[in-house]
N, C-alpha and C positions, 0 to 999 in steps of 0.2 A: 570445427569440431561440434558434434551433436549435443544438444541439451539433454540432461539427464531428468527424466520424471516429468510430470505433468501433462498437460495436454495442449495439442496444438492452439495457439491463439489463447490460451487460458480457459477456455470453453470446457464443459463437461461433455462426455459423449452423450448421446441419446438415452441409452439406457440407465445412466447415472442420473441423469436429469428428471428422468421418470420416476425412478426409485424414489428420490429426494421427494418429488410432488406426492407420491403414494405414502411416505411418511410423515409428510406435514398433515396431509388428509385424514390420517389415521390418529395422529396427535390430536386434531380438532375434533375427531368423533370421540375420543377417549375422554377428553375434556367435557364434552358435553355429556356423555354418559355419566360420568363423574357426578356432574351437577345434578342430574335428574335422579341419580341414585340417591343424592344426599336427601331429597325430597320426600322419599319414599319412606313409608314407617314399616317397622316389623314387630309382631307382638310374640312375647313367650309368656307361657302360663306354667304354674306349678301347683303342688297340693290340690289337686283335682279342680283346678280354676280358682281356688281361693285367692291366688297371688296372679296378678297379670300386670306385666310392665310392656313399654312401648319404646323403641329407639327408632332413630332414623339411620339411614345410609352412611350418615357421617359418624356413626357410633355414639350419639349424643343420647342418654337416658331421658325421655319425654315425660313419661308418666309412669306411676307406680299405683295400683289400685289392690287394696286388701277387703276380704269379706270378713265380716265380724268373727267368723268361727276360726279363723286362723290367728286371731289376736288373743292368746293366753299368757297372761303375766307370768304365769308358772312355768312356762314352756317358749321363753324366747329362742332358744336354737332351733326350734322346728321353724318359726317365722324367718328366721335368718337364713336358713337351709333354702326355703322356699324361695325366698326374694333372690339369693343367688343362683339358683336353679333356673328362675323365670329371666333373669337377666343374661344369664349364657345362653340360653335357648335363643333369644331375641337377637343376641349379639351373633350367634352361629348363622342364624337366618340371613342377617346383613351380609356377613362374611360370604356366605353361599352366593347372594345375588351379586355381589361384586366380583367374585370369581368367575361368574357365569358371563357378567358383562365384559370383564377382561378377554375370557375364553373366545368370546363371540367377536371382539375386536381384533384380537390377534390371530384368530383361526387354530387357536392351541398351541400356537408357538410359545415355549418358555422364555421368559423375560426376567 
């Protein structure tokens, strides 16, 4: 009686073995790319440059710089809005770089 499923001798056929090697190589490249991305820095600004923030590719906030003219004790809301806008811009840039990295690695295949 013939065995069902599996491959003769328990080995993978050539195409499957090559596919597994490619997948492992892609995984290594993605890990290396992610590490490189985490060291990149992205800057966002708002309020005509009065607020500047810097984040890294790991989405960590590294720096906030405020110019004196943005700090008005009678208008805290403007400062808060400017900081939020600058952080969001910097995070968007980091996300775009991450998406571009993934797109380049996967050839645009959805995962």
